[in-house]
N, C-alpha and C positions, 0 to 999 in steps of 0.2 A: 395590567401587568403584561409587559412585553418580554417574551422569552425566546431564547435561542437553544437549540440542541446540536451538539457536535458529535457526530459519528465517526470514529476512527476507522483506519484500515485494520486488516487483520485475517483476511481470506477465510479460512475454515472456522474461525471463531465468530463468525457473523451472527451465529445463533444468539450470542449473549446480548447483542443490541435488539435483535428480533424479539426476544423473549421480554427485554425491557420495554419495547414499544406495546407489546400485548398487555402488559400490566398498566402502562401509562393510558391506554385507550379507555381503561375503566374510570379514569379521573376527568370528569366532564370540564372541570375548571383549570386544567393543566393542558394547554394547547401551545404549539410553537409557532411563532411568526417567522423564524428564519432556522433553516436547516444548513449547517456548514460541515462538509463531509470530505472524505478522502478514500481512495480505493474502494473496497467493497462497501464502505458506508455509503458512497454516492450511489451504487446499485440499489441498496436498501431504501434510501431516501427517494429515488426516483420511482421504484416499484410501489412504496407505500403511498406516495402522493398522487400517482397516476390513477389509482384505482378510485371508484366511486366511494363517497363517504361511508365510513364504518367497515370497508372491505380492504383496507391497506395491508393489514397484518396478514390476512388470508391470502392475498395476493403474493405477497413477498414469501410467505410460507410454501405455497405451491411452487413458486418459482425455484427456490432454493433446494427443495426436495427433488427437482428435476436435474439440478447441477451436481448435488451430492450423489454418491453412488450407494446402492444397497451394500450392506456389510459383507455378504459373501461374494459380491462381484469385485468390490474394492480388495478383499483379501489377496487376490492373485492378479489384480490389475489396478494398482494404485494411482488412478488418474481421474481427476474430475470430469464430469461429462462435457463440458465447454471447451476443455484444453486439447483441441485437435490440431495437428499440423497443417499447414498449407501445402499440400503435396504437389499440386500443379505449378505453384509458384516456386517451389523448391527444385523441382524438375527443371524449370525454366532457367533458374540461376546456375544449376549444374551444367546445363547445355551451354549457357553463356561462358562459363569458365572454361569448359573443354574446348570451345571454338576460339577463345581468345589466345592469340599467339604469345601475349605477355605471361600467360600462366605456365609457359614452358621455359621461361628464362630463369636463369639462376638456380637450375637444378643441380648442376655439376658445381662444386666448390672444391677446387683442387687442394687448397691448404687443408681443409677439413678431412679430405679423404686420406691425404699423407699422414695427418695427425692420427687418424683412426687406425691406420695400418700399424704405425708404431706403437700405439696403445695397445692393440691386439697382440703384438709381439711380446711386449712387456707383461700383459696379463698371462699369457701362456707360459711364460718363464717365472711367474710369481705364485707358487701354490698357496702362499699365505693370503692372497687375494681371491681364492676360489670359494666364494661364499655367494649367498643370495644377494647381499649388498653389492659386491663386486661384479656379479653378473648383470644385475640391473643398471649399474653404472656404466658398464660397457655397452650394453644393448641400447639403453635409451639416451644416453649423453654422448655416445661416439658413433655406433654403427648406423642407427636409424637417422640421426641428423645428417649423416654424411652419404647416405644411399639416395640416389636419385629418385628411385620409385616411392620410397617412403616419403621423401620430401614432397613429391607430387600428390600423393594420396592424402597427406596431412594438410597440405594447402588446400586441396579440394574441399576437405572437411570444414576447415577452420577459416579460410579466407575467401571462400565464395561468398556472394552477397545475401546471405541467409541471416536475419537479424534475430530470430528467436525460434525457440522449439516449437511453439504453437502461436495460433492467430485467433485474436478475439473479435476483431472487427471483420465482419462479412455481411453485406446487405442481405444475404439469404439466410441468415442465422435464425434459428428459432427462438433463441434466447432473446435476441434483439426485437424480434416481432412481438414478443409478449410484452413490451413496454410501449405505452401510448406516449409519446414524447409531446404530441400536440396538447394532451390533456394536462401535462405539467405547466403549461402556459395559460390555462384557462383562468378567468378572473376568480378572485377569491383564494387562489392557491398561495400557500406561503412562499417566501423568498428561499430558493434552493441553490446551493453553491457546491461544486466540487472542483478539485484541483487537478492539474496535470502539469508536467514539466516540459517546457518549449526547449528542445535540444537545439533548434536553429538559432534562437535568440539568447539561449542560455539563462533562462528566468522561469520562475514559477509563475503560472497563469491560473485564474479562476475562470469557471464557466457558471452561467447563471441562467435560471428560466425566465427571469424578467428583462425584458428587452429595455434597457435604459442606455445602451450604447457604450457603457464602460467595459462590459465583458461579453465575450462570444456566447451564444446560446448553447444550452445543454442539448446535445443531439447524441444519436447512436454512436458517432465517431468519438465525440468527446468523453462519453462514458467509458468506451473501450481504452481510450488514451489514459484515462484515470487509473486504470488497472494494468497498464502495459509494462509489467515488471521486466526490466532489462534482462536479457538471455532467455527467459523463460516465455515471454510473448513478444511478438512483432511490435515494432513502433507503429504509430497511427499518424497518418498525414491529414492535417486540417488546413485548408487554404494554402497549400504549398509549403507548409512548416511541419516539422517532425516533432512528435510528442511521445513521451514516456510516462510511467506512473509518477504522480505528484507526491505520493507517500513516501517515496524515497528522499524527499526534501522536507516535506511538512506532513507528519504521519497523522496529526489529529486536526489539521486544517483550521487555525486560529487566524490565518492571514486576513486582514482587512475586516474582520468580524465587527469590531467596535467602531471602525472608522466608517463603514457603510451603515451601521446601525447603532448610532450613539444613544438611542432611546432604549436600548435593551437593559432590563433590570435584572434578569436572571439568565444564567448559562448553565444548561444541564449537559454533562459529559458522559457518554458512553464510551469508554475506552476498553476495547476487549482484549488487549494483549498485556501480559505481565511477563517479565523475564523469568519468574518463578514457575511459570508453566513448562519451561524447556526441560526436558529430561535427556539422559544419555541416549544417543541414537542406537538403534539395533540394526539398521541397514541404510542403504544410500538414500532411500526416500526420506526417511526421518532425518538423516543428516542435511540434506538439502533444505528441509522445512527448517531445521534449527538455523541454518545459515541466513534464511530469510527472517524468520521471526524473531530471533534474538536481538538483532539490531533495530527491527521495527518496534519491538517491545520497549526497549530502553529508551528509543527516541520519543515514542508516545508518552512514556512516564515523564521524561524530561520537558516534553512540550507543555504538559498539564502544569508542572510546577513552575515553568517559566512564565506561563500565562498568569498565574497567581501573583508572581513577583511583579509582572507589568502592572497589574491592577493596584497593587500595593504602592508601587512607586508613583503611579499617577493619581492615586486617591479616588479611584473610580468606585463608585457605590454600586457594584454589581455582585449579585450573590451567586456563588458557584455551588451547584448541586452535582456531585460526582457519584455515579453509580458504580459500586465495587466490582472488581474484575474477579471472576471465578477462577480458581486454580484446578478445578476438577474436570477440565476438558483437555482433550489433545488437539493436534492440528491435522487430523486425517479428514478426508472429504467423505465421511461416511454418514449414513442416516442416523445411526446411533449417536455419533457425536453431535450431529446438528440437534437431535431431540434433547440430548443432555444439556447442550448449551442453552437452548431455549428455555428449558425449565430452570437452569441455573440464573440466566439473565432475568427471568420473570421474578424468581425469589428475591435476587438482588434489588431489583427496582421496588419490589413490595416493602422491604426493610428500609430503603432509602425514602419512599414516600411516607412511611409511618414516622421516621425521624423528622422529615420535613415539616409534616403537619404538627408534630409536637413542638418542634422549634417555632413555628409560626404562631402556636397558641401561647407560647411563652414570650414571644416578642414584645407585645405592649407593656409587659410588667418589667422589662429590662430598661436601664438607664441608656441613653444613646452614648455610645463610646466610640470616637474616631478611630479607625483602624490605625495602629502605630506603624511607622515606617520600620523596616528591618535596620538594625544598627550595624550589622556586619556585612552589609553589601558593598561590593566595590562600586565606585561611582566614576563616570556615569554608567547606568545600565541602559543599554541601547538595542534598538531592534537590529536583527540580522538583515543586511541589505540583499542577502540571497533569497529572502522571503520564506525561510524555513519557520518563522514564528519564533526563533530563539533570540538569545541577547548575547552581547559581548560587551566588554569594558574597555577595548583598545581604543586609543585617541582617534585612530583613523576612520572609526565608524561614527564620528560625531555628526557628519552629514548625512547619515544614512536615514531614509524615510521610514517612518514607522509603519509596519505592516498590520497592526492591530486596529 
């Protein structure tokens, strides 16, 4: 039996996949020849497979406990351990901005100043506009955009060449030193893939631990690129090209899976995000988490359904085993959330394995019935040329290469 496991992105929900792997480790006959991953799923796959046999889950657990914060620390410092700013680089960018004569061009905009003076006079003579809304409008849409000092400070903050609030890739990083990338390439290791988005060439790319010339190797840089979420983390440069997180394009990473490994008979899926996990935010930290997780959850749900549709359309005899997603976790980087997710992932995998065994026991007594083609699907259903792993029915995609 040739099997693949797909580990999706989902940041602080990684414990769900980790718990599932802990349970799967107890099944001697369920092993995976291919690991296809995105975002934090790539980190989990690397940590698990670089460790000595039988120690993968423990190595991953130790690593992620060092990334997640103790609850009492996180309560007043809601930042994961690895998300640190690159202060020396930020300071250099600031100095470059301050020393560049171009930074001082366009600070005075005469027509905006004249417009603001007129608006201030109109506001002063209109008591009906004296409200919080009117004051905000006057200040942020007129006075500050016109004032040279505020224009300069705003451009210093938003237009200096700082790409992210934090930096993942640093050769000196303790987190990266904890991963033996050479061990991933040792004989007998499964094929491991993770994705990243090439901003230079504007395409999704895969990285692999097997050196066959088709994909670049998995390295510390590629793993950081895999999780370089725009705005939050710096982009990563690899061989002169700039990369960011691949999960923003393919959240579950089905790209090229069946093309590269047509012999696969089963695909196990550990999708760790569900849009029903999202709750009303109580602060900016939770609001930012919702911004990221809501689109990622819906995309990952859609990617799984689209993959199933692809199999149905192609008549591929591939069994899908999907581990359910727990709704009993949040998206905080706390030890309690990690522990809760591991327990929930373990339980979900336990129930999935029980159903899998029961189904396998019943299978010989069932008549072989070919999978029916969906009758209500638009035709043709084709692969997304951008590599997201999705499908479209537009005629212009007829020549798009299949990414599965």
